[in-house]
Residue frames as a rotation matrix with the C-alpha (Angstrom) as fourth column:
UNK 1
0.900 0.240 0.363 1.21
0.368 0.028 -0.930 97.63
-0.233 0.970 -0.064 138.31
UNK 2
0.717 -0.682 -0.144 4.43
-0.681 -0.641 -0.354 99.80
0.149 0.352 -0.924 138.31
UNK 3
-0.038 -0.708 0.706 6.36
-0.604 0.579 0.548 96.71
-0.796 -0.405 -0.450 139.66
UNK 4
0.383 0.235 0.893 5.06
0.392 0.834 -0.388 94.63
-0.836 0.499 0.228 136.80
UNK 5
0.999 -0.025 0.032 5.92
0.016 -0.477 -0.879 97.23
0.037 0.878 -0.477 134.30
UNK 6
0.391 -0.920 0.038 9.46
-0.883 -0.363 0.298 97.63
-0.260 -0.151 -0.954 135.78
UNK 7
0.034 -0.368 0.929 9.93
-0.172 0.914 0.368 93.84
-0.984 -0.173 -0.033 135.54
UNK 8
0.727 0.411 0.551 8.75
0.463 0.299 -0.834 93.92
-0.508 0.861 0.027 131.93
UNK 9
0.872 -0.482 -0.086 11.21
-0.436 -0.685 -0.583 96.80
0.222 0.546 -0.808 130.91
UNK 10
0.197 -0.838 0.509 13.88
-0.744 0.210 0.634 94.82
-0.638 -0.503 -0.582 132.73
UNK 11
0.258 -0.015 0.966 13.21
0.372 0.924 -0.085 91.79
-0.892 0.381 0.244 130.58
UNK 12
0.968 0.120 0.222 13.35
0.251 -0.347 -0.904 94.02
-0.031 0.930 -0.366 127.39
UNK 13
0.591 -0.807 -0.008 16.80
-0.807 -0.591 0.012 95.36
-0.014 -0.001 -1.000 128.50
UNK 14
0.089 -0.559 0.825 17.96
-0.346 0.759 0.552 91.84
-0.934 -0.335 -0.126 129.08
UNK 15
0.632 0.206 0.747 16.93
0.555 0.554 -0.621 90.95
-0.541 0.807 0.236 125.58
UNK 16
0.957 -0.286 -0.038 18.93
-0.256 -0.782 -0.568 93.92
0.133 0.554 -0.822 124.25
UNK 17
0.268 -0.884 0.384 21.92
-0.894 -0.080 0.440 92.89
-0.358 -0.461 -0.812 126.21
UNK 18
0.258 -0.144 0.955 21.68
0.097 0.988 0.123 89.30
-0.961 0.062 0.269 125.04
UNK 19
0.884 0.154 0.441 21.59
0.437 0.060 -0.898 90.49
-0.165 0.986 -0.014 121.47
UNK 20
0.742 -0.668 0.050 24.56
-0.612 -0.706 -0.356 92.59
0.273 0.233 -0.933 121.88
UNK 21
0.190 -0.615 0.765 26.34
-0.610 0.537 0.583 89.79
-0.769 -0.578 -0.273 123.69
UNK 22
0.566 0.229 0.792 25.54
0.397 0.766 -0.505 87.61
-0.723 0.600 0.343 120.62
UNK 23
0.985 -0.159 0.068 26.87
-0.034 -0.561 -0.827 90.30
0.169 0.812 -0.558 118.33
UNK 24
0.412 -0.876 0.250 30.19
-0.889 -0.326 0.321 90.48
-0.199 -0.355 -0.913 120.29
UNK 25
0.151 -0.315 0.937 30.62
-0.130 0.933 0.335 86.74
-0.980 -0.173 0.100 120.08
UNK 26
0.768 0.161 0.620 30.04
0.565 0.286 -0.774 86.80
-0.302 0.945 0.129 116.32
UNK 27
0.871 -0.491 -0.012 32.42
-0.463 -0.812 -0.356 89.77
0.165 0.316 -0.934 115.92
UNK 28
0.208 -0.807 0.553 35.11
-0.735 0.244 0.633 87.86
-0.646 -0.538 -0.542 117.80
UNK 29
0.246 -0.040 0.969 34.63
0.189 0.982 -0.008 84.71
-0.951 0.185 0.249 115.65
UNK 30
0.945 0.167 0.282 34.65
0.310 -0.175 -0.935 86.52
-0.107 0.970 -0.217 112.43
UNK 31
0.611 -0.791 0.037 37.88
-0.791 -0.612 -0.010 88.33
0.031 -0.023 -0.999 113.43
UNK 32
-0.063 -0.682 0.729 39.44
-0.528 0.642 0.555 84.96
-0.847 -0.350 -0.401 114.38
UNK 33
0.630 0.224 0.744 38.25
0.445 0.681 -0.581 83.27
-0.637 0.697 0.329 111.08
UNK 34
0.943 -0.331 -0.021 40.25
-0.198 -0.510 -0.837 85.86
0.266 0.794 -0.546 109.18
UNK 35
0.290 -0.896 0.335 43.36
-0.945 -0.213 0.249 85.23
-0.152 -0.389 -0.909 111.27
UNK 36
0.267 -0.139 0.954 43.17
-0.252 0.945 0.208 81.48
-0.930 -0.296 0.217 110.95
UNK 37
0.970 0.219 -0.104 43.46
-0.133 0.122 -0.984 81.77
-0.203 0.968 0.148 107.19
UNK 38
0.417 -0.885 -0.207 47.20
-0.410 0.020 -0.912 82.21
0.811 0.465 -0.355 107.39
UNK 39
0.470 -0.286 0.835 47.80
-0.840 0.144 0.522 80.48
-0.270 -0.947 -0.172 110.61
UNK 40
-0.341 -0.630 -0.698 50.50
-0.796 0.588 -0.142 77.72
0.500 0.507 -0.702 110.06
UNK 41
-0.996 0.058 0.065 48.75
0.011 0.820 -0.572 75.63
-0.087 -0.569 -0.817 112.71
UNK 42
-0.464 0.881 -0.093 45.06
0.005 0.107 0.994 74.37
0.886 0.461 -0.054 112.59
UNK 43
-0.698 0.125 -0.706 44.64
0.704 0.305 -0.642 74.38
0.135 -0.944 -0.301 116.36
UNK 44
-0.837 0.316 -0.447 43.02
-0.033 -0.844 -0.535 77.77
-0.546 -0.433 0.717 116.38
UNK 45
-0.665 0.596 -0.450 40.66
-0.620 -0.106 0.777 76.82
0.416 0.796 0.440 113.57
UNK 46
-0.469 0.454 -0.758 39.46
0.455 0.860 0.234 73.81
0.757 -0.235 -0.609 115.39
UNK 47
-0.752 0.202 -0.628 38.78
0.604 -0.171 -0.778 75.95
-0.264 -0.964 0.006 118.51
UNK 48
-0.812 0.437 -0.387 36.84
-0.520 -0.843 0.137 78.40
-0.266 0.312 0.912 116.52
UNK 49
-0.528 0.644 -0.553 34.68
-0.244 0.509 0.825 75.66
0.813 0.571 -0.112 115.09
UNK 50
-0.446 0.306 -0.841 33.87
0.789 0.579 -0.208 74.50
0.423 -0.756 -0.499 118.64
UNK 51
-0.832 0.113 -0.544 33.06
0.325 -0.695 -0.641 78.12
-0.450 -0.710 0.542 119.83
UNK 52
-0.731 0.682 -0.020 30.17
-0.350 -0.350 0.869 78.36
0.586 0.642 0.494 117.19
UNK 53
-0.344 0.660 -0.667 28.20
0.691 0.660 0.296 76.17
0.636 -0.359 -0.683 119.61
UNK 54
-0.625 0.117 -0.771 28.11
0.608 -0.546 -0.576 79.19
-0.489 -0.830 0.270 122.18
UNK 55
-0.905 0.295 -0.306 26.56
-0.391 -0.862 0.323 81.31
-0.169 0.412 0.895 119.47
UNK 56
-0.556 0.698 -0.451 23.97
0.015 0.552 0.834 78.66
0.831 0.457 -0.318 118.68
UNK 57
-0.411 0.371 -0.832 23.08
0.883 0.388 -0.263 78.38
0.226 -0.843 -0.488 122.46
UNK 58
-0.792 0.091 -0.603 22.69
0.192 -0.902 -0.388 82.15
-0.579 -0.423 0.697 122.89
UNK 59
-0.852 0.479 -0.214 20.44
-0.448 -0.454 0.770 82.31
0.272 0.752 0.601 119.96
UNK 60
-0.394 0.661 -0.638 18.26
0.471 0.742 0.477 79.62
0.789 -0.113 -0.604 121.43
UNK 61
-0.507 0.137 -0.851 17.95
0.839 -0.149 -0.524 81.61
-0.198 -0.979 -0.039 124.62
UNK 62
-0.899 0.210 -0.385 17.03
-0.254 -0.965 0.068 84.75
-0.357 0.159 0.920 122.93
UNK 63
-0.596 0.755 -0.273 14.25
-0.273 0.129 0.953 82.98
0.755 0.643 0.129 120.98
UNK 64
-0.255 0.605 -0.755 12.89
0.822 0.546 0.160 81.43
0.509 -0.580 -0.636 124.10
UNK 65
-0.722 -0.015 -0.692 12.94
0.453 -0.766 -0.456 84.97
-0.524 -0.642 0.560 125.91
UNK 66
-0.924 0.266 -0.274 11.07
-0.380 -0.704 0.600 86.37
-0.033 0.658 0.752 122.98
UNK 67
-0.480 0.719 -0.502 8.52
0.093 0.611 0.786 83.80
0.872 0.330 -0.360 122.90
UNK 68
-0.412 0.203 -0.888 8.01
0.895 0.274 -0.353 84.09
0.172 -0.940 -0.295 126.63
UNK 69
-0.878 0.061 -0.475 7.61
0.077 -0.961 -0.266 87.89
-0.473 -0.270 0.839 126.37
UNK 70
-0.752 0.622 -0.219 4.95
-0.457 -0.252 0.853 87.66
0.475 0.741 0.474 123.55
UNK 71
-0.334 0.692 -0.639 2.97
0.298 0.721 0.625 85.02
0.894 0.019 -0.447 125.17
UNK 72
-0.193 0.217 -0.957 2.88
0.978 0.126 -0.169 86.53
0.083 -0.968 -0.236 128.81
UNK 73
-0.674 -0.202 -0.711 3.16
0.400 -0.908 -0.122 90.30
-0.621 -0.367 0.692 128.31
UNK 74
0.343 0.763 0.549 0.91
0.903 -0.107 -0.416 90.91
-0.258 0.638 -0.725 125.26
UNK 75
-0.495 -0.744 -0.449 3.28
0.597 -0.667 0.446 93.67
-0.631 -0.048 0.774 124.06
UNK 76
0.594 0.624 -0.507 1.96
0.019 -0.641 -0.767 96.87
-0.804 0.446 -0.393 122.49
UNK 77
0.985 -0.076 0.157 3.00
0.167 0.158 -0.973 97.52
0.049 0.985 0.168 118.77
UNK 78
0.567 -0.823 0.038 6.44
-0.679 -0.494 -0.543 99.10
0.465 0.282 -0.839 119.36
UNK 79
-0.018 -0.481 0.876 7.53
-0.796 0.538 0.279 96.45
-0.606 -0.692 -0.393 121.96
UNK 80
0.575 0.247 0.780 6.34
0.081 0.931 -0.355 93.68
-0.814 0.267 0.516 119.57
UNK 81
0.943 -0.316 -0.105 8.33
-0.158 -0.147 -0.977 95.17
0.293 0.937 -0.188 116.77
UNK 82
0.174 -0.905 0.387 11.35
-0.984 -0.179 0.023 95.02
0.048 -0.385 -0.922 118.99
UNK 83
0.090 -0.088 0.992 10.73
-0.491 0.863 0.122 91.42
-0.867 -0.498 0.035 119.74
UNK 84
0.882 0.313 0.353 10.08
0.124 0.569 -0.813 90.35
-0.455 0.761 0.463 116.26
UNK 85
0.731 -0.680 -0.058 13.24
-0.494 -0.469 -0.732 92.27
0.470 0.564 -0.679 115.11
UNK 86
0.082 -0.723 0.686 15.26
-0.946 0.161 0.282 90.66
-0.315 -0.672 -0.671 117.93
UNK 87
0.496 0.162 0.853 14.32
-0.091 0.987 -0.135 87.16
-0.863 -0.010 0.504 116.65
UNK 88
0.973 -0.109 0.203 15.34
0.215 0.112 -0.970 88.00
0.084 0.988 0.132 113.08
UNK 89
0.520 -0.824 0.223 18.60
-0.761 -0.566 -0.316 89.62
0.387 -0.005 -0.922 114.27
UNK 90
0.168 -0.413 0.895 19.51
-0.699 0.590 0.403 86.74
-0.695 -0.694 -0.189 116.40
UNK 91
0.734 0.151 0.663 18.94
0.290 0.812 -0.506 84.43
-0.615 0.564 0.552 113.39
UNK 92
0.898 -0.430 0.096 21.17
-0.099 -0.409 -0.907 86.67
0.429 0.805 -0.409 111.19
UNK 93
0.307 -0.817 0.488 23.91
-0.951 -0.279 0.132 86.58
0.029 -0.504 -0.863 113.86
UNK 94
0.342 -0.093 0.935 23.64
-0.388 0.892 0.231 82.93
-0.856 -0.442 0.269 114.16
UNK 95
0.894 -0.008 0.449 24.10
0.397 0.480 -0.782 82.42
-0.209 0.877 0.432 110.45
UNK 96
0.603 -0.783 0.154 27.16
-0.591 -0.568 -0.573 84.77
0.536 0.254 -0.805 110.41
UNK 97
0.315 -0.491 0.812 28.51
-0.799 0.325 0.506 82.53
-0.512 -0.809 -0.290 113.20
UNK 98
0.725 0.184 0.664 28.01
0.127 0.912 -0.391 79.62
-0.677 0.368 0.638 110.85
UNK 99
0.947 -0.275 0.163 29.93
0.105 -0.212 -0.972 81.32
0.302 0.938 -0.172 108.11
UNK 100
0.361 -0.822 0.440 32.83
-0.917 -0.400 0.006 82.13
0.171 -0.405 -0.898 110.35
UNK 101
0.213 -0.300 0.930 32.99
-0.454 0.812 0.366 78.52
-0.865 -0.500 0.036 111.50
UNK 102
0.871 0.153 0.468 32.87
0.288 0.612 -0.736 77.32
-0.399 0.776 0.489 107.79
UNK 103
0.732 -0.681 0.016 35.87
-0.509 -0.562 -0.652 79.57
0.452 0.470 -0.758 107.09
UNK 104
0.039 -0.683 0.729 37.68
-0.953 0.193 0.232 77.83
-0.299 -0.705 -0.644 109.93
UNK 105
0.548 0.147 0.824 36.71
-0.029 0.987 -0.158 74.34
-0.836 0.063 0.545 108.56
UNK 106
0.989 -0.146 0.025 38.12
0.030 0.030 -0.999 75.29
0.145 0.989 0.034 105.22
UNK 107
0.323 -0.913 0.250 41.41
-0.908 -0.373 -0.191 76.20
0.268 -0.165 -0.949 106.89
UNK 108
0.113 -0.284 0.952 41.61
-0.612 0.735 0.292 72.56
-0.783 -0.616 -0.091 108.30
UNK 109
0.728 0.254 0.636 41.53
0.285 0.732 -0.619 71.41
-0.623 0.632 0.461 104.71
UNK 110
0.333 -0.664 0.669 43.85
0.879 -0.038 -0.476 73.74
0.341 0.747 0.571 103.09
UNK 111
0.058 -0.351 -0.934 46.19
0.568 -0.758 0.320 76.83
-0.821 -0.550 0.156 103.65
UNK 112
0.903 0.162 0.398 46.12
0.414 -0.576 -0.705 79.85
0.116 0.801 -0.587 101.46
UNK 113
0.113 -0.913 -0.393 49.42
0.738 -0.187 0.648 81.30
-0.665 -0.363 0.653 100.66
UNK 114
-0.251 -0.183 0.951 48.78
0.871 -0.470 0.140 83.67
0.421 0.863 0.277 97.64
UNK 115
-0.687 -0.186 -0.703 49.24
0.620 -0.655 -0.433 87.07
-0.380 -0.732 0.565 99.09
UNK 116
-0.905 0.421 0.057 47.09
-0.274 -0.682 0.678 88.84
0.324 0.599 0.732 96.45
UNK 117
-0.141 0.905 -0.401 44.09
0.124 0.418 0.900 86.71
0.982 0.077 -0.171 97.44
UNK 118
-0.168 0.037 -0.985 44.82
0.970 0.185 -0.159 86.76
0.177 -0.982 -0.067 101.24
UNK 119
-0.940 -0.254 -0.227 44.99
0.308 -0.920 -0.242 90.52
-0.148 -0.297 0.943 101.19
UNK 120
-0.708 0.705 0.033 41.68
-0.430 -0.468 0.773 90.83
0.560 0.533 0.634 99.54
UNK 121
0.064 0.666 -0.743 39.92
0.490 0.628 0.605 88.18
0.870 -0.403 -0.286 101.76
UNK 122
-0.442 -0.281 -0.852 41.37
0.897 -0.140 -0.420 89.98
-0.001 -0.949 0.314 104.82
UNK 123
-0.989 0.149 -0.003 40.11
-0.148 -0.976 0.159 93.38
0.021 0.158 0.987 103.48
UNK 124
-0.278 0.934 -0.225 36.58
-0.108 0.202 0.973 91.80
0.955 0.295 0.045 103.07
UNK 125
0.044 0.282 -0.958 36.66
0.847 0.498 0.185 90.63
0.529 -0.820 -0.217 106.59
UNK 126
-0.725 -0.406 -0.556 37.91
0.667 -0.614 -0.421 93.90
-0.170 -0.677 0.716 107.96
UNK 127
-0.779 0.572 0.256 35.09
-0.284 -0.687 0.669 95.80
0.559 0.449 0.697 106.03
UNK 128
-0.025 0.783 -0.621 32.64
0.278 0.602 0.748 93.36
0.960 -0.154 -0.233 107.62
UNK 129
-0.179 -0.242 -0.954 33.96
0.960 0.169 -0.223 94.01
0.215 -0.956 0.201 111.01
UNK 130
-0.972 -0.212 -0.100 33.84
0.227 -0.959 -0.171 97.71
-0.060 -0.189 0.980 110.65
UNK 131
-0.440 0.894 0.081 30.24
-0.278 -0.221 0.935 97.54
0.854 0.389 0.346 109.46
UNK 132
0.136 0.486 -0.863 29.39
0.670 0.597 0.442 95.61
0.730 -0.638 -0.244 112.65
UNK 133
-0.558 -0.465 -0.687 31.23
0.823 -0.420 -0.383 98.07
-0.110 -0.779 0.617 114.92
UNK 134
-0.976 0.191 0.106 29.54
-0.160 -0.955 0.249 101.03
0.149 0.226 0.963 113.32
UNK 135
-0.210 0.962 -0.173 26.18
-0.017 0.174 0.985 99.24
0.977 0.210 -0.020 113.45
UNK 136
-0.121 0.069 -0.990 26.62
0.940 0.329 -0.091 98.78
0.320 -0.942 -0.105 117.23
UNK 137
-0.820 -0.310 -0.481 27.23
0.461 -0.855 -0.235 102.51
-0.339 -0.415 0.845 117.55
UNK 138
-0.771 0.614 0.166 24.32
-0.241 -0.524 0.817 103.37
0.589 0.590 0.552 115.29
UNK 139
0.007 0.787 -0.617 22.04
0.481 0.538 0.692 101.29
0.877 -0.302 -0.375 117.45
UNK 140
-0.272 -0.114 -0.956 23.17
0.957 -0.141 -0.255 102.85
-0.105 -0.984 0.147 120.69
UNK 141
-0.829 -0.205 -0.520 22.77
0.254 -0.967 -0.023 106.24
-0.498 -0.151 0.854 119.27
UNK 142
0.184 0.931 0.314 19.69
0.538 0.173 -0.825 105.62
-0.823 0.321 -0.469 117.35
UNK 143
-0.380 -0.433 -0.817 21.61
-0.471 -0.670 0.574 107.02
-0.796 0.603 0.050 114.30
UNK 144
0.546 0.689 0.478 19.28
0.181 0.460 -0.869 106.22
-0.818 0.561 0.126 111.28
UNK 145
0.737 -0.347 -0.580 21.72
-0.670 -0.491 -0.557 107.94
-0.091 0.799 -0.594 108.76
UNK 146
-0.315 -0.944 0.099 24.56
-0.927 0.328 0.182 105.73
-0.204 -0.035 -0.978 109.81
UNK 147
-0.129 0.334 0.934 22.36
0.012 0.942 -0.335 102.54
-0.992 -0.032 -0.126 109.57
UNK 148
0.871 0.487 -0.062 21.53
-0.043 -0.049 -0.998 103.60
-0.489 0.872 -0.022 105.98
UNK 149
0.461 -0.785 -0.414 25.17
-0.887 -0.388 -0.252 104.20
0.037 0.484 -0.874 105.20
UNK 150
-0.397 -0.524 0.753 26.11
-0.631 0.752 0.191 100.81
-0.666 -0.400 -0.629 106.52
UNK 151
0.410 0.606 0.681 23.63
0.148 0.693 -0.705 99.12
-0.900 0.390 0.195 104.24
UNK 152
0.961 -0.032 -0.276 25.12
-0.269 -0.354 -0.896 100.90
-0.069 0.935 -0.349 101.20
UNK 153
0.157 -0.987 -0.010 28.63
-0.963 -0.156 0.222 100.05
-0.220 -0.025 -0.975 102.09
UNK 154
0.368 -0.012 0.930 28.07
-0.088 0.995 0.047 96.33
-0.926 -0.099 0.365 101.51
UNK 155
0.995 0.031 -0.094 28.86
-0.094 -0.002 -0.996 97.08
-0.031 1.000 0.001 97.80
UNK 156
0.301 -0.954 0.012 32.53
-0.946 -0.300 -0.123 97.37
0.121 0.025 -0.992 98.70
UNK 157
-0.247 -0.300 0.921 32.51
-0.493 0.857 0.147 93.74
-0.834 -0.418 -0.360 99.97
UNK 158
0.689 0.522 0.503 30.58
0.169 0.559 -0.812 92.61
-0.705 0.644 0.297 96.87
UNK 159
0.817 -0.429 -0.386 33.25
-0.563 -0.449 -0.694 94.28
0.124 0.784 -0.608 94.65
UNK 160
-0.156 -0.928 0.338 36.07
-0.963 0.219 0.156 92.49
-0.219 -0.301 -0.928 96.38
UNK 161
0.083 0.379 0.921 34.16
-0.244 0.904 -0.350 89.19
-0.966 -0.196 0.168 96.14
UNK 162
0.948 0.317 0.036 33.78
-0.014 0.155 -0.988 89.51
-0.318 0.936 0.152 92.44
UNK 163
0.454 -0.859 -0.237 37.47
-0.850 -0.338 -0.405 90.42
0.268 0.386 -0.883 92.05
UNK 164
-0.230 -0.515 0.826 38.48
-0.774 0.611 0.166 87.29
-0.590 -0.601 -0.539 94.01
UNK 165
0.412 0.497 0.764 36.24
0.046 0.826 -0.562 85.00
-0.910 0.267 0.318 92.01
UNK 166
0.979 0.059 -0.198 37.75
-0.174 -0.276 -0.945 86.47
-0.110 0.959 -0.260 88.76
UNK 167
0.399 -0.916 0.023 41.33
-0.821 -0.369 -0.437 85.87
0.408 0.156 -0.899 89.94
UNK 168
0.384 -0.181 0.905 41.53
-0.738 0.529 0.419 82.85
-0.555 -0.829 0.070 92.00
UNK 169
0.988 -0.012 0.151 42.28
0.105 0.771 -0.628 80.66
-0.109 0.637 0.764 88.92
UNK 170
0.552 -0.822 0.143 45.73
-0.430 -0.428 -0.795 82.18
0.714 0.377 -0.589 89.08
UNK 171
0.483 -0.290 0.826 46.60
-0.849 0.076 0.523 80.39
-0.215 -0.954 -0.210 92.37
UNK 172
-0.401 -0.790 0.463 49.45
-0.677 0.596 0.431 77.92
-0.617 -0.141 -0.774 91.61
UNK 173
-0.362 0.303 -0.882 47.26
-0.765 0.444 0.466 76.36
0.533 0.843 0.071 88.96
UNK 174
-0.993 -0.010 -0.117 45.63
0.064 0.786 -0.615 74.45
0.098 -0.618 -0.780 91.85
UNK 175
-0.361 0.927 0.103 41.94
-0.035 -0.124 0.992 73.95
0.932 0.354 0.077 91.40
UNK 176
0.128 0.451 -0.883 41.36
0.810 0.467 0.356 72.66
0.573 -0.761 -0.305 94.94
UNK 177
-0.511 -0.451 -0.732 43.10
0.819 -0.515 -0.254 75.60
-0.263 -0.729 0.632 96.66
UNK 178
-0.944 0.221 0.246 41.42
-0.020 -0.781 0.624 78.01
0.330 0.584 0.742 94.22
UNK 179
-0.136 0.960 -0.246 38.07
0.245 0.273 0.930 76.51
0.960 0.066 -0.272 95.02
UNK 180
0.053 0.170 -0.984 38.67
0.997 0.050 0.063 76.83
0.060 -0.984 -0.167 98.87
UNK 181
-0.881 -0.338 -0.331 39.66
0.361 -0.933 -0.008 80.62
-0.306 -0.127 0.944 98.33
UNK 182
-0.691 0.679 0.249 36.39
-0.058 -0.395 0.917 81.07
0.721 0.619 0.312 96.43
UNK 183
0.114 0.733 -0.671 34.43
0.622 0.474 0.623 79.59
0.775 -0.488 -0.402 99.32
UNK 184
-0.389 -0.337 -0.857 36.13
0.883 -0.401 -0.243 81.76
-0.262 -0.852 0.454 101.83
UNK 185
-0.998 0.033 0.051 35.20
-0.008 -0.906 0.422 84.82
0.060 0.421 0.905 99.68
UNK 186
-0.315 0.948 -0.052 31.64
0.093 0.086 0.992 83.57
0.945 0.308 -0.115 99.50
UNK 187
0.011 0.254 -0.967 31.37
0.938 0.333 0.098 83.12
0.347 -0.908 -0.234 103.21
UNK 188
-0.677 -0.396 -0.620 32.72
0.581 -0.804 -0.122 86.63
-0.451 -0.443 0.775 103.80
UNK 189
-0.881 0.424 0.210 30.27
-0.061 -0.542 0.838 87.92
0.469 0.726 0.503 101.13
UNK 190
-0.052 0.894 -0.444 27.41
0.453 0.417 0.788 86.29
0.890 -0.161 -0.427 103.00
UNK 191
-0.262 -0.078 -0.962 28.49
0.960 -0.125 -0.251 87.81
-0.100 -0.989 0.107 106.22
UNK 192
-0.983 -0.057 -0.176 28.28
0.020 -0.979 0.201 91.23
-0.184 0.194 0.964 104.69
UNK 193
-0.512 0.859 -0.020 24.71
-0.045 -0.004 0.999 90.34
0.858 0.512 0.041 103.44
UNK 194
-0.002 0.482 -0.876 23.74
0.847 0.466 0.255 89.26
0.531 -0.742 -0.409 106.97
UNK 195
-0.654 -0.332 -0.680 25.04
0.650 -0.705 -0.282 92.57
-0.386 -0.626 0.677 108.40
UNK 196
-0.899 0.427 0.095 22.82
-0.252 -0.683 0.686 94.44
0.358 0.592 0.722 105.84
UNK 197
-0.192 0.929 -0.317 19.88
0.300 0.363 0.882 92.40
0.934 0.074 -0.349 106.85
UNK 198
-0.137 0.096 -0.986 20.39
0.990 -0.019 -0.140 93.21
-0.032 -0.995 -0.093 110.51
UNK 199
-0.931 -0.192 -0.311 20.77
0.206 -0.978 -0.012 96.94
-0.302 -0.075 0.950 109.65
UNK 200
-0.658 0.752 0.044 17.46
-0.191 -0.223 0.956 96.72
0.728 0.621 0.290 107.76
UNK 201
0.016 0.654 -0.756 15.78
0.758 0.486 0.436 95.12
0.653 -0.580 -0.488 110.78
UNK 202
-0.413 -0.216 -0.885 17.09
0.825 -0.500 -0.263 97.94
-0.386 -0.838 0.385 112.98
UNK 203
-0.988 0.140 0.066 15.88
-0.086 -0.851 0.518 100.49
0.129 0.506 0.853 110.45
UNK 204
-0.329 0.921 -0.207 12.57
0.185 0.278 0.943 98.91
0.926 0.271 -0.262 110.59
UNK 205
-0.070 0.329 -0.942 12.36
0.961 0.274 0.024 98.91
0.266 -0.904 -0.335 114.35
UNK 206
-0.684 -0.354 -0.638 13.33
0.547 -0.827 -0.128 102.56
-0.482 -0.437 0.759 114.63
UNK 207
-0.919 0.255 -0.300 11.16
-0.377 -0.793 0.479 103.80
-0.116 0.554 0.825 111.83
UNK 208
-0.071 0.918 0.390 8.27
-0.120 0.380 -0.917 101.37
-0.990 -0.112 0.084 111.36
UNK 209
0.730 0.291 -0.619 9.15
-0.605 -0.148 -0.783 101.29
-0.319 0.945 0.068 107.73
UNK 210
0.577 -0.591 0.564 10.96
0.548 0.792 0.270 98.74
-0.606 0.153 0.781 105.63
UNK 211
-0.134 -0.820 -0.556 14.26
0.114 -0.570 0.814 100.02
-0.984 0.046 0.170 104.22
UNK 212
-0.611 -0.113 0.783 13.28
0.713 0.351 0.607 99.26
-0.343 0.930 -0.134 100.65
UNK 213
0.274 0.875 0.400 10.47
0.947 -0.317 0.044 101.75
0.165 0.367 -0.916 100.75
UNK 214
0.441 -0.158 -0.883 12.61
0.423 -0.831 0.360 104.68
-0.791 -0.533 -0.300 101.72
UNK 215
0.948 -0.010 0.319 13.40
0.297 -0.333 -0.895 107.08
0.115 0.943 -0.313 99.00
UNK 216
0.253 -0.956 -0.151 17.06
0.863 0.153 0.482 107.39
-0.437 -0.252 0.863 98.39
């Protein structure tokens, strides 16, 4: 029995490591998507689009592992909460990867040059990356207060998104480029939302309560 339990615990640890690996891949792709916005060449954007496949593949692997663990191990409530949270978190990461790839696809169609807009888009991306980095630390340290803080910080990304939407019409009187800038801002805003969703899943795993029910 101890051997079986040890194997089970090893599988749970592998699941956590896979989630973290997925998060690191997404973090890298988001960072790259911000950089390709101002890249004079579209080569890096095309490479980023191809790398999204690696994120998809790892999400599939995590899903398969969770299904295997649930069907074979009949996990207790706490472990089951971990597995269900892992499925949801992996899905959020995969969708963030899609958003990063979509930003790269936009770069293959247009290049943004307006510094006012670029600075704000880059700031949105950096705020999202900081939220991800802090979320990794919060998870490792079981820091619930930091998890809650990260959720509340998404408002900063939302404010920048609104500012961009309200000012992109100024871009060289070019509706197409303005539309592309709006889409980039939208994808970055969605990335922030997915990070919030992940934080709420982590909050639920550690507390057994949904974030919306906690009294602020």
